[in-house]
C-alpha positions in Angstrom: 0.0 0.0 0.0 1.4 3.4 -1.0 1.5 6.2 1.5 1.2 9.9 0.6 3.9 12.2 1.6 2.9 15.6 3.0 5.1 18.6 3.5 6.2 19.0 7.2 4.8 22.6 7.0 3.2 25.0 4.6 5.2 28.2 4.3 3.4 31.6 4.6 4.1 32.3 0.9 2.8 28.8 -0.1 -0.3 29.3 2.0 -1.0 32.7 0.4 -0.5 31.3 -3.1 -2.8 28.3 -2.3 -5.5 30.6 -0.9 -5.3 32.7 -4.1 -5.8 29.6 -6.2 -8.8 28.5 -4.1 -10.4 32.0 -4.5 -10.2 31.6 -8.2 -12.2 28.4 -7.9 -9.3 26.0 -8.8 -10.5 22.5 -7.8 -7.1 20.9 -7.3 -6.0 23.7 -5.0 -9.2 23.4 -2.9 -8.7 19.6 -2.7 -5.1 20.1 -1.6 -6.1 22.6 1.1 -8.8 20.4 2.4 -6.3 17.5 2.7 -3.7 19.7 4.5 -6.3 21.0 6.9 -7.7 17.5 7.6 -4.2 16.2 8.3 -3.4 19.2 10.5 -0.4 20.2 8.5 1.3 23.2 10.2 0.8 26.4 8.2 -2.4 25.3 6.4 -4.5 27.4 8.7 -2.9 30.5 7.2 -4.6 29.8 3.9 -8.0 29.4 5.7 -7.4 32.6 7.5 -6.8 34.4 4.3 -10.1 33.0 2.9 -12.2 33.8 5.9 -13.4 37.3 4.5 -14.9 35.5 1.5 -17.1 33.1 3.5 -20.6 33.4 4.8 -22.4 33.4 1.5 -23.2 29.7 0.8 -26.4 28.1 2.0 -25.4 25.1 4.2 -27.9 22.3 4.4 -27.3 19.4 6.8 -28.7 15.9 6.2 -28.7 13.5 9.1 -30.5 10.3 10.2 -30.2 6.7 11.1 -28.0 4.3 9.1 -29.8 2.9 6.1 -32.3 5.8 5.9 -31.1 6.8 2.4 -29.2 10.0 3.3 -26.7 9.5 0.5 -29.4 8.8 -2.1 -31.3 11.9 -0.9 -28.2 14.0 -1.2 -27.5 12.6 -4.7 -31.0 13.6 -5.8 -30.8 17.1 -4.3 -27.5 17.6 -6.2 -29.3 16.6 -9.4 -32.2 19.0 -8.5 -30.0 22.0 -7.9 -27.9 21.3 -11.0 -30.7 20.5 -13.5 -34.0 21.4 -11.8 -33.4 25.1 -11.1 -32.5 28.1 -13.3 -29.8 29.1 -13.3 -28.1 25.9 -12.0 -26.5 26.2 -8.6 -22.9 25.2 -7.9 -22.8 22.6 -5.2 -20.3 21.5 -2.6 -20.8 18.2 -0.7 -19.2 17.2 2.5 -19.8 13.5 3.1 -18.7 12.4 6.6 -17.8 8.7 6.5 -16.8 6.2 9.2 -13.1 6.0 9.8 -11.0 3.0 8.7 -9.6 1.2 11.8 -6.3 0.8 9.9 -5.6 4.0 8.0 -7.9 6.4 9.9 -9.2 7.6 6.6 -12.8 7.6 5.2 -14.0 4.0 4.4 -16.2 5.3 1.6 -14.6 7.3 -1.2 -15.6 10.7 -2.5 -17.6 9.5 -5.4 -18.7 6.0 -4.8 -22.2 7.0 -3.8 -22.5 10.0 -6.2 -20.8 8.8 -9.4 -23.3 10.6 -11.7 -21.9 14.0 -10.5 -18.2 13.1 -10.3 -17.4 14.7 -13.7 -19.6 17.7 -13.2 -17.4 20.8 -12.8 -20.2 22.5 -10.9 -20.1 19.9 -8.1 -17.3 19.3 -5.6 -17.6 16.2 -3.4 -15.4 15.6 -0.4 -15.4 12.7 2.0 -14.1 13.1 5.5 -13.4 10.5 8.1 -14.9 11.0 11.6 -11.5 9.9 13.2 -13.4 9.1 16.4 -15.3 12.4 16.5 -18.7 12.2 18.1 -21.7 14.2 17.0 -22.0 12.8 13.4 -19.4 15.1 11.9 -15.6 15.2 11.4 -13.4 17.6 13.2 -12.5 19.1 9.8 -16.1 19.5 8.6 -16.3 23.3 9.3 -12.9 23.8 7.7 -14.0 22.1 4.5 -17.3 24.1 4.5 -15.3 27.3 4.7 -13.1 26.3 1.7 -16.2 25.4 -0.4 -17.8 28.7 0.6 -14.7 30.7 -0.3 -14.6 28.9 -3.7 -18.0 30.4 -4.4 -20.3 27.4 -4.1 -23.9 28.4 -4.0 -25.0 25.6 -1.7 -23.2 23.1 0.5 -24.8 19.8 1.4 -23.4 18.1 4.6 -24.2 14.5 5.0 -23.4 13.1 8.5 -21.9 9.7 9.2 -25.2 8.2 10.3 -24.3 6.8 13.7 -27.7 7.2 15.2 -28.2 9.1 18.4 -25.2 11.5 18.3 -26.2 13.3 15.2 -26.9 16.6 16.8 -23.8 18.7 15.8 -25.3 19.3 12.4 -27.8 21.8 13.7 -24.8 23.9 14.9 -23.2 23.8 11.5 -26.0 24.0 9.0 -28.5 26.8 8.2 -31.2 24.1 7.6 -31.1 20.6 9.2 -32.9 17.8 7.5 -33.6 14.6 9.5 -34.2 11.5 7.4 -36.2 8.6 8.8 -37.3 5.3 7.2 -40.3 3.0 8.1 -39.6 -0.2 9.8 -36.6 0.6 11.9 -38.4 1.8 15.1 -37.9 5.4 14.1 -40.5 6.6 16.6 -38.4 5.4 19.5 -35.1 6.5 17.9 -36.5 9.9 17.2 -37.4 10.4 20.9 -34.0 9.2 22.0 -32.1 11.3 19.6 -34.0 14.4 20.4 -34.6 15.1 16.7 -37.7 17.1 17.5 -35.3 19.7 18.7 -32.8 19.7 15.9 -34.9 19.1 12.7 -36.0 22.0 10.5 -37.4 19.5 8.0 -38.4 15.8 8.5 -38.1 13.5 5.5 -39.6 10.0 5.7 -37.7 8.2 2.9 -38.6 4.9 1.3 -42.2 5.9 1.6 -43.3 3.1 -0.6 -42.6 0.7 2.3 -45.2 -0.6 4.7 -45.4 1.5 7.8 -44.6 4.9 6.1 -47.9 6.4 7.1 -47.4 5.3 10.6 -44.0 6.9 10.8 -45.5 10.2 9.5 -48.3 9.9 12.0 -45.9 9.2 14.9 -43.8 12.3 14.0 -47.0 14.5 13.9 -48.0 13.1 17.3 -44.6 13.9 18.8 -44.7 17.4 17.3 -48.1 18.0 19.0 -46.6 17.0 22.3 -43.8 19.6 22.0 -43.6 22.0 24.9 -41.6 24.8 23.4 -43.3 27.5 21.3 -42.2 27.4 17.7 -42.0 30.1 15.0 -41.3 27.3 12.4 -43.1 24.0 12.4 -40.9 21.5 10.7 -42.7 20.0 7.7 -42.9 16.2 7.4 -42.3 15.1 3.8 -42.4 11.7 2.2 -39.9 10.6 -0.5 -38.8 7.7 -2.5 -35.3 9.0 -3.2 -34.3 6.0 -5.4 -36.9 7.1 -7.9 -36.6 10.9 -7.3 -40.1 11.1 -5.8 -40.6 14.0 -3.4 -37.3 15.7 -4.0 -38.7 18.9 -5.4 -40.9 19.2 -2.3 -37.8 18.9 -0.1 -36.0 21.6 -2.1 -39.1 23.8 -1.7 -39.1 23.2 2.1 -35.4 24.1 2.3 -36.2 27.4 0.5 -39.2 28.0 2.7 -37.1 27.6 5.8 -34.5 30.0 4.4 -37.2 32.6 3.8 -38.5 32.0 7.3 -35.1 32.9 8.7 -34.7 35.9 6.4 -38.1 37.2 7.3 -36.8 38.2 10.7 -33.3 39.8 10.6 -32.8 39.0 14.3 -33.8 35.4 13.9 -31.3 35.0 11.0 -28.6 36.8 12.9 -29.2 34.6 15.9 -28.7 31.4 13.7 -25.6 32.9 12.2 -24.2 33.8 15.7 -24.9 30.2 16.9 -23.0 28.8 14.0 -20.1 31.2 14.5 -20.0 30.5 18.2 -20.0 26.7 17.6 -17.1 27.0 15.2 -15.2 29.3 17.6 -15.7 26.9 20.5 -14.7 23.9 18.4 -11.4 25.6 17.4 -10.8 26.9 21.0 -11.3 23.4 22.5 -9.0 21.9 19.8 -6.3 24.5 20.7 -6.7 23.8 24.4 -6.5 20.0 23.9 -3.4 20.3 21.7 -1.7 22.6 24.1 -2.6 20.5 27.1 -1.3 17.4 25.3 2.1 19.1 24.8 2.3 20.3 28.4 1.5 16.9 29.7 4.1 15.2 27.5 6.7 17.7 28.7 5.7 17.5 32.4 7.8 14.8 34.2 5.5 15.1 37.2 2.7 13.4 35.4 4.2 10.0 36.0 4.4 10.8 39.7 0.8 11.8 39.8 -0.2 8.6 38.1 1.6 6.6 40.7 -0.2 8.4 43.4 -3.5 7.7 41.7 -2.7 4.0 41.5 -1.9 3.9 45.2 -5.0 5.8 46.0 -3.0 8.6 47.6 -4.7 11.1 45.3 -8.1 11.1 43.5 -8.2 11.9 39.8 -10.4 15.0 40.3 -7.9 16.7 42.6 -5.1 15.7 40.3 -6.8 17.3 37.3 -7.4 20.4 39.3 -3.8 20.6 40.4 -2.5 20.2 36.9 -4.9 22.8 35.5 -3.9 25.3 38.2 -0.2 24.6 37.5 -0.7 25.2 33.8 -2.9 28.3 34.3 -0.1 29.8 36.5 
């Protein structure tokens, strides 16, 4: 198996040049920057910093749901709709978050395995990311890739989560509109309650609606909506699709646009959603910085081994030990 060789660092000049190429819409430059960011190559963030003023224009749509619900097929059909069903056609970026390989740490599913029909379309850019152990249904690099696609000038970005079940809640903090996909026959009523999707969904899609039990799934969702305690300014529509046949896709696209118009109708509501997304990105970066710094400090602190010995011998509890180390680093 061949292994790719990455530069030990990206120089400021190289980062600036790479950012300039991304700004011009060069696909190879964007792919390279995404790879460098995902691999945490030093210096790559400088290119992303240079691109930051160009972001904030793409409409980000998140697609989440249980494994086997047809998220990939729905995503594929939405790409086709935005490329061929609207005038003028929209340019599309896709971030498909896949499970990590236990051997390489990379995405098990490749960029274009599920969406081959669009692989040669210059107006579509599809990028797969591995979760690398990240919870919440997204990869740690999802936001970075979204920013690159946004800076490239993509009109719409579709983010498909990994599909791990009950931890698929981070998408609501990343996307402007969050779609939750369910399918009849998998106990979705119970899964919906456990996952708290009544709180995160802007649109419900009951896919594979040609199966037995589809009407019951729709009915269960409506019943759960009626039991909601919080007042809503937007009632998530419940739509039925058969994505493999393209049925119901136009209605989903119309619901996405309706949700966008709902947000835009109240400037404060839209600003609040944008602040929430910005705050989530900032917190994610901050926690990553803290974790990296703490890891370096722990590796350099010879006293860690002594602390561990004291923990083993029950001379010290782990909570006190953690507080002592944090106090030491803060000083």
